[in-house]
LOKOL-196040 format. One record per residue (C-alpha): z, x, y negated. Coordinates in steps of 0.1 Angstrom, whole numbers, plus 5000, padded with zeros to 4 digits. Layout:
N
[[Z X Y]]
...
REM end
This chain:
424
[[5499 4837 6076]]
[[5468 4842 6050]]
[[5450 4875 6053]]
[[5432 4885 6020]]
[[5400 4899 6021]]
[[5393 4927 6004]]
[[5363 4923 5972]]
[[5330 4943 5979]]
[[5314 4962 5948]]
[[5284 4934 5945]]
[[5309 4909 5935]]
[[5319 4906 5899]]
[[5352 4887 5885]]
[[5344 4856 5867]]
[[5345 4865 5829]]
[[5372 4852 5809]]
[[5367 4833 5779]]
[[5389 4841 5746]]
[[5413 4815 5745]]
[[5404 4797 5711]]
[[5429 4801 5678]]
[[5441 4771 5667]]
[[5423 4755 5636]]
[[5449 4759 5607]]
[[5464 4726 5595]]
[[5470 4716 5562]]
[[5503 4705 5548]]
[[5494 4672 5557]]
[[5486 4675 5592]]
[[5448 4678 5586]]
[[5426 4702 5601]]
[[5416 4720 5575]]
[[5378 4736 5576]]
[[5369 4775 5577]]
[[5341 4786 5558]]
[[5315 4804 5580]]
[[5308 4839 5576]]
[[5282 4853 5551]]
[[5256 4879 5564]]
[[5257 4908 5541]]
[[5222 4910 5531]]
[[5228 4875 5516]]
[[5254 4885 5495]]
[[5243 4881 5457]]
[[5261 4905 5431]]
[[5277 4885 5402]]
[[5259 4891 5369]]
[[5280 4911 5346]]
[[5281 4897 5310]]
[[5257 4917 5287]]
[[5269 4939 5257]]
[[5268 4939 5223]]
[[5243 4968 5225]]
[[5223 4947 5252]]
[[5221 4918 5230]]
[[5207 4934 5199]]
[[5181 4948 5216]]
[[5172 4918 5233]]
[[5173 4898 5199]]
[[5149 4926 5184]]
[[5127 4923 5212]]
[[5124 4885 5204]]
[[5120 4890 5168]]
[[5099 4920 5166]]
[[5076 4905 5142]]
[[5099 4894 5116]]
[[5118 4929 5118]]
[[5084 4947 5116]]
[[5073 4925 5083]]
[[5111 4927 5071]]
[[5110 4967 5071]]
[[5074 4968 5056]]
[[5085 4949 5027]]
[[5119 4961 5021]]
[[5094 4999 5018]]
[[5071 4984 4999]]
[[5101 4969 4975]]
[[5121 5001 4975]]
[[5086 5017 4963]]
[[5083 4992 4935]]
[[5115 4999 4921]]
[[5120 5032 4926]]
[[5085 5051 4916]]
[[5083 5069 4887]]
[[5053 5077 4865]]
[[5021 5083 4880]]
[[5023 5119 4862]]
[[5058 5127 4873]]
[[5058 5161 4890]]
[[5083 5148 4914]]
[[5061 5123 4925]]
[[5031 5145 4927]]
[[5053 5170 4948]]
[[5068 5143 4970]]
[[5033 5131 4981]]
[[5016 5169 4984]]
[[5042 5173 5007]]
[[5037 5144 5026]]
[[5001 5154 5028]]
[[5008 5187 5041]]
[[5028 5175 5066]]
[[5010 5147 5076]]
[[4977 5175 5079]]
[[5000 5193 5104]]
[[5012 5163 5126]]
[[4974 5157 5127]]
[[4962 5189 5140]]
[[4990 5190 5165]]
[[4983 5157 5179]]
[[4943 5166 5177]]
[[4957 5204 5200]]
[[4971 5183 5227]]
[[4956 5148 5229]]
[[4925 5158 5250]]
[[4937 5160 5284]]
[[4961 5189 5276]]
[[4995 5189 5279]]
[[5015 5201 5252]]
[[5041 5232 5257]]
[[5075 5227 5270]]
[[5093 5231 5231]]
[[5069 5205 5223]]
[[5073 5182 5252]]
[[5107 5165 5240]]
[[5094 5155 5206]]
[[5058 5150 5214]]
[[5064 5111 5219]]
[[5080 5109 5185]]
[[5047 5121 5167]]
[[5028 5087 5164]]
[[5059 5072 5145]]
[[5062 5104 5128]]
[[5024 5103 5118]]
[[5029 5062 5108]]
[[5054 5070 5086]]
[[5043 5094 5062]]
[[5007 5073 5062]]
[[5031 5047 5047]]
[[5045 5068 5023]]
[[5015 5077 5011]]
[[4997 5047 5009]]
[[5025 5027 4995]]
[[5024 5046 4964]]
[[4983 5046 4960]]
[[4983 5006 4960]]
[[5010 5005 4932]]
[[4987 5029 4911]]
[[4956 5014 4921]]
[[4971 4980 4912]]
[[4980 4991 4876]]
[[4946 5007 4867]]
[[4929 4978 4886]]
[[4905 4952 4862]]
[[4880 4926 4876]]
[[4869 4913 4907]]
[[4854 4941 4922]]
[[4887 4965 4917]]
[[4910 4940 4929]]
[[4886 4936 4962]]
[[4892 4973 4965]]
[[4928 4968 4958]]
[[4932 4942 4988]]
[[4914 4965 5013]]
[[4938 4991 5004]]
[[4966 4968 5007]]
[[4955 4959 5038]]
[[4952 4992 5050]]
[[4986 4995 5044]]
[[4999 4965 5062]]
[[4978 4974 5094]]
[[4996 5008 5097]]
[[5026 4988 5109]]
[[5011 4972 5134]]
[[5012 4985 5173]]
[[4977 4976 5181]]
[[4970 4998 5147]]
[[4987 5025 5158]]
[[4975 5025 5193]]
[[4938 5035 5184]]
[[4946 5068 5182]]
[[4938 5097 5162]]
[[4903 5084 5152]]
[[4920 5059 5130]]
[[4944 5083 5115]]
[[4920 5112 5111]]
[[4902 5085 5084]]
[[4933 5073 5069]]
[[4942 5108 5061]]
[[4907 5115 5045]]
[[4917 5085 5025]]
[[4947 5096 5011]]
[[4933 5132 5004]]
[[4911 5118 4982]]
[[4931 5091 4966]]
[[4957 5119 4961]]
[[4932 5146 4944]]
[[4915 5114 4918]]
[[4948 5114 4898]]
[[4958 5147 4904]]
[[4929 5166 4888]]
[[4930 5141 4857]]
[[4970 5149 4854]]
[[4966 5188 4856]]
[[4935 5190 4838]]
[[4941 5167 4808]]
[[4916 5141 4807]]
[[4892 5113 4829]]
[[4858 5116 4841]]
[[4836 5107 4870]]
[[4828 5145 4877]]
[[4867 5145 4887]]
[[4866 5116 4910]]
[[4833 5136 4930]]
[[4853 5168 4930]]
[[4884 5150 4947]]
[[4859 5135 4972]]
[[4844 5172 4975]]
[[4880 5188 4986]]
[[4885 5162 5010]]
[[4850 5169 5025]]
[[4865 5208 5030]]
[[4894 5199 5045]]
[[4878 5171 5070]]
[[4859 5201 5080]]
[[4882 5226 5083]]
[[4903 5204 5108]]
[[4872 5198 5129]]
[[4867 5235 5131]]
[[4900 5239 5142]]
[[4897 5214 5170]]
[[4863 5226 5180]]
[[4878 5260 5183]]
[[4907 5248 5207]]
[[4893 5222 5228]]
[[4857 5234 5230]]
[[4840 5202 5232]]
[[4818 5198 5201]]
[[4805 5165 5205]]
[[4836 5147 5210]]
[[4851 5168 5180]]
[[4824 5154 5161]]
[[4825 5119 5170]]
[[4870 5118 5164]]
[[4872 5138 5138]]
[[4842 5147 5113]]
[[4829 5113 5118]]
[[4857 5092 5107]]
[[4868 5113 5079]]
[[4832 5120 5062]]
[[4824 5085 5070]]
[[4854 5074 5047]]
[[4837 5100 5019]]
[[4809 5084 5023]]
[[4820 5049 5015]]
[[4847 5058 4991]]
[[4815 5075 4967]]
[[4795 5040 4974]]
[[4825 5020 4958]]
[[4831 5042 4931]]
[[4791 5036 4922]]
[[4799 5001 4924]]
[[4826 5009 4906]]
[[4850 4991 4928]]
[[4873 5022 4923]]
[[4902 5017 4897]]
[[4903 5044 4871]]
[[4935 5059 4881]]
[[4958 5072 4860]]
[[4950 5051 4833]]
[[4959 5021 4831]]
[[4966 4990 4808]]
[[5002 4981 4794]]
[[4995 4955 4773]]
[[4968 4936 4757]]
[[4966 4906 4732]]
[[4946 4886 4707]]
[[4959 4882 4672]]
[[4949 4867 4636]]
[[4957 4905 4622]]
[[4969 4936 4629]]
[[4991 4955 4600]]
[[4997 4998 4603]]
[[5032 5006 4589]]
[[5052 5032 4593]]
[[5079 5035 4616]]
[[5109 5054 4623]]
[[5087 5073 4647]]
[[5055 5076 4632]]
[[5029 5047 4632]]
[[5035 5015 4644]]
[[5020 4979 4645]]
[[5027 4941 4630]]
[[5008 4918 4649]]
[[5002 4883 4636]]
[[4995 4852 4655]]
[[5005 4813 4656]]
[[5010 4809 4690]]
[[5042 4784 4700]]
[[5070 4799 4711]]
[[5070 4779 4745]]
[[5034 4794 4752]]
[[5049 4827 4771]]
[[5017 4832 4794]]
[[4997 4835 4766]]
[[4992 4872 4748]]
[[4989 4865 4711]]
[[4962 4834 4701]]
[[4943 4835 4731]]
[[4936 4797 4720]]
[[4923 4809 4686]]
[[4919 4785 4657]]
[[4893 4803 4636]]
[[4885 4797 4596]]
[[4855 4811 4577]]
[[4859 4846 4574]]
[[4888 4853 4600]]
[[4885 4882 4618]]
[[4897 4881 4661]]
[[4916 4913 4670]]
[[4921 4928 4700]]
[[4949 4949 4702]]
[[4959 4971 4732]]
[[4983 5000 4751]]
[[4967 5022 4771]]
[[4989 5047 4793]]
[[4977 5079 4802]]
[[4997 5110 4814]]
[[5010 5137 4789]]
[[4986 5160 4797]]
[[4956 5137 4782]]
[[4953 5153 4746]]
[[4920 5175 4733]]
[[4913 5202 4751]]
[[4903 5228 4726]]
[[4888 5226 4691]]
[[4863 5198 4681]]
[[4877 5179 4714]]
[[4885 5141 4704]]
[[4901 5135 4739]]
[[4891 5109 4767]]
[[4867 5084 4754]]
[[4868 5049 4753]]
[[4851 5018 4746]]
[[4857 4980 4737]]
[[4832 4954 4748]]
[[4829 4919 4735]]
[[4815 4893 4754]]
[[4800 4858 4744]]
[[4795 4826 4768]]
[[4762 4817 4750]]
[[4752 4778 4759]]
[[4720 4791 4764]]
[[4721 4824 4772]]
[[4755 4826 4794]]
[[4776 4852 4793]]
[[4760 4886 4773]]
[[4774 4912 4754]]
[[4782 4906 4717]]
[[4795 4941 4703]]
[[4806 4974 4716]]
[[4833 4994 4697]]
[[4824 5026 4711]]
[[4837 5051 4684]]
[[4872 5055 4701]]
[[4892 5084 4715]]
[[4926 5086 4735]]
[[4940 5115 4713]]
[[4974 5118 4732]]
[[4989 5104 4762]]
[[5025 5105 4779]]
[[5041 5077 4752]]
[[5064 5050 4771]]
[[5045 5022 4751]]
[[5016 5041 4758]]
[[4981 5048 4732]]
[[4977 5016 4712]]
[[4948 5008 4695]]
[[4925 4979 4679]]
[[4892 4967 4673]]
[[4882 4932 4660]]
[[4852 4909 4651]]
[[4843 4888 4622]]
[[4836 4850 4623]]
[[4837 4843 4659]]
[[4813 4819 4670]]
[[4836 4787 4688]]
[[4832 4792 4726]]
[[4848 4811 4757]]
[[4848 4848 4749]]
[[4861 4877 4768]]
[[4867 4913 4754]]
[[4869 4946 4778]]
[[4884 4982 4773]]
[[4866 5005 4797]]
[[4862 5044 4805]]
[[4830 5063 4792]]
[[4818 5055 4823]]
[[4819 5018 4826]]
[[4852 5014 4848]]
[[4873 4983 4832]]
[[4909 4994 4827]]
[[4915 4960 4811]]
[[4902 4926 4802]]
[[4915 4894 4783]]
[[4897 4865 4782]]
[[4903 4835 4749]]
[[4888 4807 4731]]
[[4878 4801 4699]]
[[4879 4767 4682]]
[[4870 4758 4646]]
[[4899 4751 4620]]
[[4889 4723 4593]]
[[4926 4729 4578]]
[[4928 4741 4544]]
[[4967 4742 4546]]
[[4985 4774 4542]]
[[4991 4794 4572]]
[[5024 4812 4581]]
[[5019 4838 4610]]
[[5043 4848 4633]]
[[5052 4889 4636]]
[[5052 4906 4670]]
[[5057 4945 4670]]
[[5030 4964 4684]]
REM end
């Protein structure tokens, strides 16, 4: 008989391995493979399909430059279509409000942009200040560009106009915005002078260089006032001088230089139309004095104004007819005053001397402004020489309102001429 011996505590039972579970069998009796378990840290969440809002945001990010250009030109086209006359008081009031708001925003930015946190009530909208500043700057630079364009004549004036349009464009660029308040102070200073340069003539009823210098003086006073306030707030004189006074007053110095070079157009005056004619007849119209303009131009030469290809016979006169816009307030200011003085200068391209002044008609005054068809006037020269000519209308201080080139060729025919008639 076998006797069982007891186990000691040091002895352990042999481990029992779990029986392997039978592999699953497919319908055809084949063994199916079981995928191995994936560790949780290797699991990747399935990407969700982007929402419409996300797709729109991504599309705008990819085409940010085109979007910026589209909105810029749409805004500029809107101003062209809706901007009224330069002497419209609604337009003047709107621009004055824009300048006031822009000045306040600029003061707020200068107050809390130098290592100083804005107060809690301002912190929520602080990040929108830059967009607001450039919105109002664009709202001012756009009409200035249009008004200067209407008054510009000559190469120097168009170079100035190109610079103004460049400011309008770069004001929309993110890199330009990131340059900070120094640039914005300069632009604000430019906007101030541009506004006063046509506000003062509209209010006072005449144009002169003295009024432009007065506009510069008013802008300098505003710049110095901002400088003083920022100096008191910040306590930093050198930094205030570098970031506020120098850019603001520097722009004024540049504008005075351009004015002395006759590069700044004579706003608010502008040329509505002009032409060269064989004759100008003054007739009585339904609303007073009217004009009949005689010319030989072929109907298909639509790009010419009257007889710019002037065929001259002995004794012929070359007439220059022009229509000038001036604000409603332009009229003689006191007894004996004849109004704003204008000059018509004739230039001839002499084969030996080159371009030289042939004649100047200086006894002409803009007696009444505000007419939709403009202030109409004319001048003439008799027996013009064959060759190239140019006629320019200028202000008393020599700023071109408009110019027109034409060519004189001899007409040896003696046959009767039939002139076409155009209303002036």
